[in-house]
C-alpha positions as CSV (number, residue, x, y, z in Angstrom):
1,M,6.3,5.1,-4.0
2,P,8.8,7.0,-6.3
3,M,12.1,5.2,-7.3
4,S,15.1,6.1,-8.9
5,F,17.6,3.5,-11.1
6,R,20.6,2.8,-12.4
7,V,21.9,0.1,-14.0
8,A,23.6,-2.2,-11.7
9,L,27.3,-3.6,-11.8
10,T,26.8,-7.6,-12.3
11,A,28.7,-8.3,-9.9
12,T,31.7,-7.4,-8.1
13,F,34.7,-9.2,-10.1
14,V,38.1,-8.6,-8.6
15,L,40.3,-10.7,-10.5
16,L,44.6,-10.2,-9.2
17,S,47.9,-11.0,-11.0
18,A,49.2,-14.0,-11.0
19,G,51.3,-13.2,-8.3
20,A,48.7,-12.7,-6.2
21,A,45.9,-14.8,-7.0
22,S,47.9,-18.1,-6.4
23,A,49.5,-17.1,-2.8
24,Q,46.9,-19.3,-1.1
25,Q,47.8,-22.1,1.0
26,A,47.3,-23.7,3.9
27,G,49.0,-26.5,5.7
28,T,48.5,-30.1,6.1
29,A,45.1,-30.8,8.6
30,N,44.6,-30.7,12.1
31,L,42.8,-33.5,12.8
32,D,40.7,-33.8,15.8
33,R,38.9,-36.5,16.5
34,V,35.5,-37.7,18.6
35,E,34.5,-41.6,19.3
36,V,31.1,-42.4,20.2
37,A,30.8,-44.7,23.0
38,G,29.2,-48.2,22.2
39,R,30.3,-51.2,20.9
40,K,31.4,-51.2,17.5
41,T,28.7,-53.0,16.3
42,E,26.2,-50.1,17.2
43,V,29.0,-47.4,14.8
44,S,28.1,-46.6,11.8
45,P,30.0,-46.8,8.4
46,W,28.7,-43.0,8.1
47,F,30.7,-40.4,10.1
48,R,30.9,-36.6,10.1
49,A,33.9,-34.2,9.4
50,E,33.9,-30.4,9.6
51,S,36.4,-27.7,9.0
52,P,35.7,-23.6,8.4
53,H,33.6,-24.1,5.7
54,F,32.2,-27.6,5.4
55,V,30.6,-30.6,6.7
56,V,30.8,-33.6,5.1
57,Y,29.3,-36.7,5.5
58,S,30.8,-39.8,4.3
59,D,31.1,-43.3,3.9
60,T,34.6,-43.8,2.9
61,R,37.9,-43.5,5.1
62,E,39.0,-40.3,7.3
63,E,42.1,-40.8,5.4
64,D,39.9,-40.4,2.0
65,V,38.1,-37.4,3.8
66,A,41.1,-35.4,5.3
67,P,42.6,-34.6,2.2
68,L,39.6,-34.0,0.4
69,L,38.7,-30.7,3.3
70,D,42.3,-29.6,2.9
71,N,42.0,-29.1,-0.5
72,L,38.6,-27.4,-0.2
73,E,39.6,-25.5,2.2
74,K,42.5,-24.1,0.1
75,L,40.3,-23.7,-3.1
76,D,38.1,-22.2,-0.8
77,R,40.7,-19.2,-0.2
78,L,41.6,-19.1,-3.4
79,L,38.7,-18.2,-5.0
80,R,37.9,-15.5,-2.1
81,A,41.2,-14.2,-3.3
82,Y,40.0,-14.1,-7.0
83,L,36.2,-12.8,-6.8
84,L,35.5,-10.9,-3.5
85,P,36.6,-7.1,-3.0
86,A,37.8,-7.5,0.7
87,G,40.4,-10.0,-0.8
88,P,41.5,-13.7,0.7
89,A,39.9,-13.0,4.8
90,E,36.5,-12.7,5.8
91,S,35.3,-10.1,7.5
92,Q,35.6,-10.5,11.0
93,A,32.7,-8.0,12.1
94,E,29.8,-10.6,10.8
95,P,29.1,-14.1,11.5
96,P,30.8,-16.3,8.8
97,A,28.5,-17.9,6.3
98,S,26.5,-21.3,6.7
99,K,29.1,-24.1,5.8
100,L,28.1,-26.5,3.1
101,T,27.1,-29.7,3.7
102,L,28.5,-32.3,1.0
103,Y,27.6,-36.2,0.8
104,Y,31.1,-38.2,-0.2
105,H,30.0,-41.5,-1.0
106,A,32.1,-44.5,-1.7
107,S,30.4,-45.6,-4.3
108,L,28.6,-44.3,-7.6
109,S,25.5,-46.1,-6.2
110,G,25.4,-43.6,-3.8
111,L,23.7,-40.8,-6.0
112,R,20.7,-42.8,-6.0
113,A,19.8,-41.7,-2.8
114,V,19.3,-38.5,-4.6
115,P,15.4,-37.7,-5.3
116,G,14.4,-37.7,-8.9
117,S,16.2,-39.7,-12.1
118,V,20.4,-39.4,-11.9
119,P,22.1,-39.1,-14.9
120,V,23.9,-41.3,-17.3
121,D,27.6,-40.9,-16.2
122,A,26.6,-39.1,-13.0
123,V,29.8,-38.8,-10.4
124,G,28.3,-35.5,-8.8
125,L,25.4,-33.4,-8.0
126,Y,25.1,-29.2,-6.3
127,T,21.4,-28.8,-5.4
128,S,19.6,-25.6,-4.1
129,C,16.7,-24.8,-2.5
130,A,14.6,-23.5,1.2
131,E,15.2,-26.4,2.8
132,G,19.3,-26.2,2.1
133,V,22.4,-26.3,0.2
134,Q,24.1,-29.3,-0.9
135,G,26.8,-31.1,-2.2
136,F,27.0,-34.7,-3.2
137,G,30.3,-36.2,-4.8
138,V,31.8,-39.8,-5.0
139,H,35.4,-40.7,-4.1
140,L,37.0,-42.5,-7.0
141,E,40.2,-42.5,-6.0
142,R,43.0,-41.7,-3.5
143,M,44.0,-38.5,-3.4
144,A,48.0,-38.2,-3.0
145,A,50.1,-34.9,-1.8
146,L,51.6,-33.1,-4.0
147,D,55.7,-31.9,-3.9
148,D,55.8,-28.7,-6.0
149,E,57.3,-30.1,-8.9
150,Q,54.3,-32.2,-9.5
151,L,51.8,-29.6,-9.5
152,E,52.3,-28.6,-13.7
153,K,52.7,-33.0,-14.3
154,A,51.4,-35.2,-11.8
155,P,48.2,-36.8,-13.6
156,L,45.2,-34.6,-12.2
157,N,43.2,-36.2,-9.4
158,D,39.0,-37.7,-10.5
159,S,37.9,-37.1,-7.3
160,L,39.5,-33.6,-7.1
161,T,38.4,-32.6,-10.3
162,H,35.2,-33.1,-10.0
163,V,34.5,-31.5,-6.6
164,F,36.4,-28.6,-7.3
165,E,34.8,-28.1,-10.6
166,A,31.7,-28.5,-8.8
167,Y,32.6,-26.0,-5.8
168,A,33.7,-23.3,-8.3
169,R,30.1,-23.4,-9.6
170,H,28.7,-23.1,-6.2
171,F,31.1,-20.1,-5.3
172,L,30.5,-18.4,-7.9
173,Y,26.5,-18.1,-7.7
174,R,26.7,-18.0,-3.4
175,H,29.1,-15.3,-3.5
176,T,28.1,-13.0,-6.7
177,D,25.6,-12.1,-9.0
178,I,26.8,-13.6,-12.0
179,R,24.3,-15.7,-13.5
180,S,24.9,-14.7,-17.2
181,P,26.7,-16.0,-19.6
182,A,27.1,-19.3,-19.0
183,W,30.0,-20.0,-20.5
184,F,32.1,-18.0,-18.0
185,I,30.1,-20.0,-15.1
186,D,31.0,-23.9,-17.2
187,G,34.1,-22.0,-17.9
188,F,35.1,-20.9,-15.0
189,A,34.4,-24.0,-12.8
190,Q,36.7,-25.7,-15.4
191,Y,39.0,-23.4,-14.9
192,F,39.5,-23.9,-11.5
193,S,38.8,-27.8,-11.2
194,S,42.4,-28.0,-12.2
195,V,43.7,-26.0,-9.5
196,R,46.5,-27.8,-7.3
197,F,48.5,-27.2,-4.2
198,S,51.6,-28.5,-2.6
199,A,52.7,-27.4,0.7
200,Q,54.4,-24.4,-0.6
201,Q,52.7,-23.9,-3.5
202,T,50.1,-23.5,-6.0
203,V,49.6,-23.9,-9.4
204,V,46.1,-22.4,-11.8
205,G,45.2,-23.2,-15.3
206,R,46.3,-26.3,-16.1
207,A,44.0,-28.0,-18.8
208,P,41.4,-30.6,-17.5
209,R,41.9,-33.8,-18.4
210,D,39.0,-34.6,-20.9
211,V,38.5,-30.6,-21.4
212,A,42.1,-31.2,-23.2
213,G,40.9,-34.7,-24.6
214,Y,38.6,-32.8,-26.1
215,L,40.2,-30.0,-27.8
216,R,42.7,-32.4,-29.3
217,F,39.9,-34.4,-30.9
218,L,38.7,-31.5,-32.5
219,G,42.3,-30.5,-33.6
220,A,42.7,-33.8,-35.3
221,G,40.2,-32.3,-38.0
222,R,37.3,-34.4,-36.3
223,K,33.8,-32.5,-36.4
224,Y,32.8,-30.2,-34.7
225,H,29.0,-29.2,-33.9
226,L,29.0,-25.5,-32.0
227,E,30.3,-21.8,-33.5
228,W,32.1,-20.1,-31.1
229,E,28.7,-17.7,-31.7
230,D,26.9,-20.9,-30.3
231,V,29.2,-20.8,-27.2
232,L,28.7,-16.7,-26.3
233,A,25.2,-17.6,-27.0
234,H,24.6,-21.0,-25.2
235,R,22.7,-22.5,-27.6
236,L,23.1,-26.3,-27.3
237,A,20.0,-27.9,-28.3
238,D,20.2,-28.1,-31.9
239,A,23.9,-29.7,-31.5
240,H,23.1,-33.0,-31.5
241,G,27.0,-34.7,-32.6
242,H,29.2,-37.2,-31.7
243,G,28.1,-38.7,-28.0
244,G,24.9,-37.0,-28.1
245,E,23.7,-34.4,-25.6
246,A,26.0,-34.6,-23.1
247,G,28.8,-34.5,-26.1
248,A,27.4,-31.3,-26.9
249,R,27.8,-30.5,-23.6
250,L,31.7,-31.2,-23.3
251,E,32.5,-29.6,-26.6
252,F,30.4,-26.8,-24.2
253,Q,32.7,-26.9,-21.7
254,A,35.6,-27.6,-23.1
255,K,35.2,-24.5,-25.6
256,S,33.8,-22.3,-22.3
257,W,37.0,-23.5,-20.4
258,L,39.5,-22.3,-23.4
259,L,37.5,-18.9,-23.4
260,T,37.8,-18.3,-19.9
261,H,42.0,-19.2,-19.9
262,Y,42.4,-16.7,-22.9
263,A,40.1,-14.0,-20.5
264,L,42.3,-14.3,-17.5
265,S,45.3,-15.0,-19.0
266,S,46.2,-10.9,-19.0
267,D,45.5,-8.0,-16.9
268,D,44.1,-6.3,-20.1
269,N,42.3,-9.3,-20.5
270,R,40.9,-9.7,-17.4
271,K,39.6,-6.3,-17.4
272,R,37.8,-6.4,-20.3
273,L,36.6,-9.3,-18.6
274,S,35.2,-6.7,-16.3
275,R,33.7,-4.7,-18.6
276,Y,32.1,-7.7,-20.6
277,L,30.6,-9.0,-17.8
278,R,29.3,-5.7,-16.3
279,L,27.8,-5.4,-19.9
280,V,26.2,-8.6,-20.0
281,G,24.7,-7.7,-16.7
282,D,23.3,-4.6,-17.5
283,G,21.1,-6.3,-20.4
284,A,23.5,-6.5,-22.9
285,S,23.8,-10.1,-25.5
286,P,26.2,-12.3,-24.6
287,T,27.7,-11.7,-28.1
288,A,27.4,-8.1,-29.1
289,A,28.9,-7.3,-24.9
290,F,31.9,-9.7,-26.1
291,E,32.6,-8.2,-29.8
292,R,32.1,-4.2,-27.5
293,A,34.3,-5.3,-24.7
294,F,37.0,-7.7,-26.5
295,G,37.3,-5.9,-30.2
296,L,36.5,-9.3,-31.6
297,T,33.9,-10.8,-33.3
298,S,32.4,-14.5,-33.2
299,A,33.4,-15.1,-36.4
300,A,37.5,-13.7,-35.5
301,L,36.7,-15.8,-32.3
302,G,37.8,-18.7,-33.8
303,P,41.1,-18.3,-35.5
304,A,41.7,-16.1,-32.0
305,M,41.0,-19.4,-29.5
306,W,43.3,-21.6,-32.2
307,R,46.6,-19.3,-32.1
308,Y,45.3,-18.6,-28.4
309,G,46.0,-22.8,-27.7
310,Q,48.9,-23.0,-30.7
311,R,51.0,-21.1,-28.5
312,G,50.7,-22.3,-25.8
313,M,48.6,-21.7,-22.6
314,E,50.5,-20.4,-19.1
315,V,49.9,-21.9,-16.2
316,L,50.9,-19.7,-13.2
317,R,52.1,-20.7,-10.1
318,G,52.7,-18.7,-6.4
319,A,53.9,-18.9,-3.7
320,P,51.7,-19.3,-0.6
321,Q,51.2,-17.1,2.5
322,S,51.8,-18.4,6.3
323,L,48.5,-19.8,6.9
324,P,47.7,-22.2,9.8
325,P,47.0,-25.7,9.0
326,T,44.0,-26.7,8.1
327,P,41.4,-28.1,11.2
328,V,39.5,-30.7,10.7
329,R,37.1,-32.5,13.2
330,F,35.6,-35.9,12.8
331,R,33.0,-37.6,15.3
332,T,31.6,-41.1,14.5
333,L,28.1,-41.6,13.9
334,T,26.0,-44.0,15.7
335,R,24.2,-46.9,13.7
336,G,21.1,-45.1,14.0
337,A,22.0,-41.7,13.2
338,G,24.2,-43.2,9.4
339,E,21.2,-45.3,8.7
340,F,19.2,-41.7,8.9
341,V,22.1,-39.6,7.0
342,L,20.8,-39.8,3.4
343,V,17.3,-39.7,4.2
344,D,17.5,-36.4,5.7
345,A,19.8,-35.4,3.0
346,A,16.8,-36.2,0.7
347,L,14.2,-34.1,2.3
348,R,16.7,-31.1,2.6
349,S,16.6,-31.4,-1.2
350,C,13.1,-30.4,-1.6
351,P,11.3,-33.4,-3.2
352,G,7.9,-33.4,-4.5
353,R,4.8,-34.8,-3.3
354,Q,5.6,-38.3,-4.3
355,V,9.2,-38.5,-3.0
356,G,7.9,-36.9,0.3
357,E,5.8,-39.0,1.0
358,S,8.4,-42.1,0.5
359,L,10.9,-40.7,2.3
360,L,8.2,-39.8,5.5
361,K,7.8,-43.8,5.6
362,E,11.2,-44.6,5.6
363,A,11.8,-42.0,8.2
364,S,8.8,-43.4,10.4
365,E,10.2,-47.0,10.0
366,L,13.3,-46.1,10.9
367,A,12.3,-44.2,13.8
368,A,10.7,-47.2,15.4
369,R,14.0,-49.5,14.7
370,F,16.0,-46.6,16.5
371,P,13.4,-44.0,18.6
372,E,16.2,-43.3,21.3
373,D,18.7,-41.5,18.5
374,R,18.5,-38.1,18.7
375,P,19.3,-37.1,14.9
376,G,17.2,-39.9,13.6
377,R,13.9,-38.2,16.0
378,L,14.5,-34.4,14.2
379,T,14.7,-36.1,10.7
380,W,11.3,-38.0,11.4
381,S,10.1,-34.5,12.7
382,R,11.5,-33.1,8.9
383,A,9.6,-35.4,7.6
384,Q,6.5,-35.1,9.2
385,I,6.4,-31.2,9.0
386,D,7.1,-31.5,5.7
387,W,4.6,-34.6,4.3
388,G,2.7,-35.9,7.4
389,D,1.5,-34.2,10.8
390,P,3.1,-31.3,11.7
391,Q,1.5,-31.8,15.2
392,A,3.2,-34.7,16.1
393,A,6.7,-33.6,15.1
394,L,5.8,-30.7,17.4
395,S,5.5,-33.0,20.5
396,R,8.6,-35.1,19.5
397,L,10.4,-31.6,19.3
398,E,9.2,-30.4,22.6
399,A,10.7,-32.7,24.6
400,D,13.7,-32.9,22.7
401,L,13.8,-29.0,23.6
402,R,13.2,-29.9,27.2
403,E,15.9,-32.7,27.3
404,D,18.6,-30.2,24.7
405,D,18.1,-26.5,24.1
406,T,21.5,-25.8,22.8
407,G,21.2,-27.1,19.1
408,F,19.5,-25.1,16.3
409,E,17.7,-27.3,14.6
410,A,15.3,-28.5,17.0
411,P,14.4,-24.6,17.5
412,Y,14.0,-24.5,13.8
413,L,11.9,-27.4,13.2
414,A,9.6,-26.3,16.0
415,G,9.5,-23.0,14.0
416,R,8.8,-24.4,11.2
417,A,6.1,-27.0,12.8
418,H,4.1,-23.8,14.4
419,L,4.5,-21.4,11.3
420,S,2.4,-25.1,9.2
421,L,0.1,-24.8,11.4
422,A,-0.5,-21.1,11.8
423,G,-1.2,-21.7,7.7
424,R,-4.1,-24.2,9.1
425,G,-5.4,-22.2,11.8
426,E,-7.9,-18.9,12.5
427,G,-7.8,-16.4,15.1
428,A,-6.8,-16.6,18.3
429,S,-5.5,-20.4,17.3
430,R,-3.4,-18.8,14.3
431,A,-2.2,-15.8,16.3
432,A,-1.1,-18.6,19.3
433,H,1.4,-20.7,16.6
434,L,2.8,-17.3,14.8
435,Q,3.6,-16.6,18.7
436,A,5.2,-19.4,19.0
437,A,6.7,-20.0,15.4
438,R,8.8,-16.3,15.8
439,Q,10.5,-17.5,19.4
440,H,11.5,-20.7,17.9
441,L,13.1,-19.2,14.9
442,Q,14.6,-16.3,16.7
443,R,16.3,-18.4,19.4
444,A,17.3,-21.0,16.4
445,L,18.9,-17.8,14.1
446,A,20.5,-16.4,17.6
447,L,22.4,-19.9,17.4
448,N,23.2,-20.3,13.7
449,P,23.0,-16.5,12.7
450,R,23.7,-17.2,8.7
451,S,21.8,-20.4,8.0
452,P,19.6,-19.5,5.1
453,E,16.7,-22.2,5.6
454,V,16.7,-20.7,9.1
455,A,16.7,-16.9,8.3
456,L,14.0,-17.6,5.6
457,A,11.4,-19.2,7.8
458,G,12.1,-16.7,10.6
459,F,11.3,-14.1,7.7
460,K,8.2,-15.8,6.9
461,A,7.5,-15.8,10.6
462,E,7.7,-12.3,11.1
463,V,5.5,-11.5,7.3
464,A,3.0,-13.6,8.8
465,A,2.9,-11.9,12.7
466,A,3.3,-8.4,12.2
467,D,1.5,-5.6,9.8
468,P,4.3,-5.0,8.3
469,P,7.1,-6.2,10.0
470,D,9.7,-3.6,11.0
471,D,13.0,-2.9,9.5
472,A,14.9,-5.7,11.8
473,A,13.4,-8.3,9.8
474,F,14.7,-6.7,6.7
475,Q,17.5,-5.7,7.3
476,G,18.4,-9.9,9.0
477,V,16.8,-11.4,5.5
478,I,19.3,-9.6,3.1
479,A,22.0,-9.9,5.3
480,V,21.2,-13.6,5.1
481,W,20.9,-13.3,1.7
482,Q,24.5,-11.6,0.8
483,T,25.8,-14.5,2.3
484,A,23.9,-17.3,0.8
485,R,22.7,-15.8,-2.5
486,D,22.3,-18.9,-4.4
487,V,19.2,-19.6,-2.2
488,D,16.1,-18.5,-4.6
489,A,13.4,-18.3,-2.6
490,L,16.0,-16.2,-0.4
491,T,17.3,-13.4,-3.2
492,R,13.0,-13.6,-3.8
493,F,12.4,-12.9,-0.3
494,A,15.7,-10.0,-0.2
495,A,14.6,-8.2,-3.5
496,L,10.9,-7.5,-1.9
497,A,13.3,-6.5,0.9
498,Y,15.3,-4.2,-0.4
499,A,12.3,-2.3,-2.5
500,L,9.9,-2.4,0.9
501,T,13.3,-0.5,2.5
502,G,13.6,2.5,-0.3
503,K,16.9,0.3,-2.1
504,A,15.5,0.3,-5.6
505,D,18.6,-0.8,-7.4
506,E,19.4,-3.1,-4.8
507,A,16.1,-4.5,-5.2
508,Y,16.6,-4.6,-9.1
509,Q,19.9,-6.0,-9.2
510,A,18.6,-9.2,-7.0
511,L,15.8,-9.2,-9.1
512,G,18.4,-10.0,-11.9
513,T,19.7,-12.6,-10.5
514,L,16.9,-14.5,-10.8
515,A,15.7,-13.1,-14.2
516,Q,19.6,-13.8,-15.8
517,N,19.8,-17.1,-14.2
518,G,19.3,-20.1,-16.5
519,E,19.1,-22.8,-14.3
520,V,16.0,-21.3,-12.2
521,P,12.4,-22.6,-13.6
522,A,11.5,-20.3,-16.0
523,A,8.1,-19.3,-14.1
524,M,10.8,-17.7,-11.5
525,A,12.7,-15.9,-14.2
526,Q,10.0,-14.1,-15.6
527,W,8.4,-13.2,-12.1
528,A,11.8,-11.4,-11.6
529,R,11.1,-9.7,-15.0
530,E,7.5,-8.6,-14.8
531,W,8.8,-7.3,-11.2
532,Q,11.8,-5.1,-12.5
533,G,9.3,-3.5,-14.9
534,R,6.9,-3.0,-12.1
535,L,9.7,-1.4,-10.2
536,E,10.7,0.7,-12.7
537,T,7.3,1.8,-13.1
538,G,6.3,2.2,-9.6
539,V,4.7,-0.3,-7.1
540,T,3.3,0.2,-3.9
541,R,4.3,-0.7,-0.2
542,G,0.7,-2.9,0.0
543,E,1.7,-4.0,-3.5
544,L,5.3,-5.4,-1.9
545,L,3.4,-6.7,1.4
546,A,1.1,-8.6,-0.3
547,E,3.9,-10.0,-2.9
548,L,5.7,-10.9,0.7
549,R,2.7,-13.0,2.4
550,R,2.3,-14.9,-1.1
551,T,2.0,-18.8,-0.1
552,D,1.7,-20.3,-3.3
553,V,4.7,-19.6,-4.6
554,P,6.5,-23.4,-5.7
555,D,10.1,-23.9,-4.7
556,V,11.8,-25.8,-7.1
557,P,15.2,-27.1,-6.4
558,V,17.9,-26.0,-8.9
559,K,20.3,-29.3,-9.4
560,E,23.5,-29.3,-11.3
561,W,25.1,-32.3,-12.4
562,T,28.4,-33.3,-12.7
563,L,29.6,-35.8,-15.0
564,N,32.4,-38.0,-15.8
565,K,33.4,-36.4,-19.1
566,R,36.2,-39.3,-19.5
567,R,33.1,-41.7,-20.1
568,V,31.7,-39.0,-22.0
569,L,34.6,-38.9,-24.3
570,Q,34.8,-42.0,-24.8
571,K,31.6,-42.2,-26.0
572,V,32.5,-39.4,-28.6
573,E,35.3,-40.9,-29.5
574,L,33.6,-44.3,-30.1
575,S,30.7,-42.7,-32.2
576,A,33.4,-40.5,-34.5
577,G,35.1,-43.7,-34.8
578,L,32.2,-45.7,-36.2
579,E,31.3,-43.0,-38.3
580,A,34.5,-42.9,-40.0
581,A,34.3,-46.5,-40.5
582,D,31.5,-46.5,-41.8
583,A,32.2,-43.9,-44.3
584,F,35.3,-45.8,-44.9
585,I,33.4,-49.1,-46.1
586,K,31.0,-47.3,-48.1
587,D,34.0,-45.8,-49.9
588,R,35.3,-49.2,-50.6
589,Q,32.2,-50.5,-51.5
590,Q,31.7,-47.7,-53.9
591,Q,34.9,-48.2,-55.5
592,S,34.8,-52.1,-55.8
593,D,31.2,-51.2,-57.6
594,G,33.0,-49.0,-60.0
595,G,31.5,-46.1,-58.9
596,P,33.1,-42.7,-57.8
597,P,34.0,-42.3,-54.2
598,P,31.7,-40.4,-52.0
599,G,32.7,-36.7,-50.2
600,N,34.4,-36.7,-46.9
601,A,31.7,-38.5,-45.1
602,A,34.0,-37.6,-42.0
603,G,33.4,-33.5,-42.4
604,G,36.9,-32.9,-41.4
605,A,37.2,-29.6,-39.1
606,G,33.6,-28.5,-40.3
607,R,30.2,-28.4,-38.4
608,R,27.5,-30.7,-39.4
């Protein structure tokens, strides 16, 4: 099929002036509570809270979650003003994007429920795969309301800083095509982690506490391990200095924050940043693109950043627009529903077979203990579809649908069960399961029209059942992907759907979000680059449809861990102190032995 190409802009990146960018604010949360009937012993310590853009499950207290959601809604609106061309308000013509689910734990031990190993010093996680996009955070300290005069000087709340960092990165992935350079993605997350809101004002641009601490550490003449060219090119593999791998990561984040602050510091720099991101999106190396856009070589960048830091970095303050209070709806959970919360979260993170089968066993044991709990039955059904017997799940789901068909999850899971059974059947049996899958998934999509997982399953059913799928199926998966660009499996299908509808430039751009994303599996990035090449040389409709129907593409979850930078910085400072002490002791020994003093073992401000 003939195709013409233009080089696509990596992302629509609208950076506003200081006054407009910070003019976002919501008032005190408007709380609504729904109690569950029954004895107090039957109520779980877990509860559910919901606001316009978030769903939170937590075992903390409502007083801890209400300010979290209020601040997250304010941050969401601020990020929309910075990044999205339509401005802070969402379009009223389209259904809203799917809400982000966050699990907000009362203690660090709660993160152990996440499948896989948990890094040392982890305080949060963002995970994305075909079964869901989720965040996991930890309540470290209470969030106090701030007055206008406190915004620039009050200590930054750790709980809020960590959640803001993760959400800013998530927002960039979900709503834009920016996947490179890594320094900007990390710097953007650090930059917005320190945003703070009062009832009347917003302050942007404060230095996160431990980022500032690391920069002071370097300013005191300590060794650094990353040249600025290493930061631009994201070369961390050889940087093994104070604090090990986590220390190198902290140095990268600190320098990325400083560079992002510089890039957002003026109208001229913001224009240069937009040009820089376009150049990187067009395939230029981050270092060469930076020199072209900003007129600074990597060698000159170090002195420039030193001067920028020395002269004092501006903090932006803005007055709010008039907004209604953030509505927050709380719902207590039954004891049984609370027991299933983390099992359900783990199943939605696309675990491997060993963990998945373990979760099926755990869900089955809980289902035997709480047979009447509807959310628990749905979790058990999900586990059976993924790791057990889809037919058993279908029998339970059909009974649930007869009792209540107002929720989207039961028809979604029933559709997935039929889709799984269709993959095992042939002839009339396969056709019957595909037809049932389509009906259930169409119902689920009508109830939740912007759910990435529902859209993905529904599109798979259409592709498997129709030859070829109609244009509405292609347009539907594209529309959902445009509100959920962080789901890699959905991106893959959207790129192929674009190509099949003759939109070659859009297909090429969607593939670019996979090809440039350093967080996706190498095989997925390689696949995207290969298909970009195939689109350039020409590909047939039959080849595109065959690729859509492939079932051997693994869905590997993307995980972004948030680390406790205070603890990492403490390790960095301890390591540097021990190194300096060792050098001092050796120097004294040399002097007592009458030998010449050794060189500067601490290395000053140089790189090891």
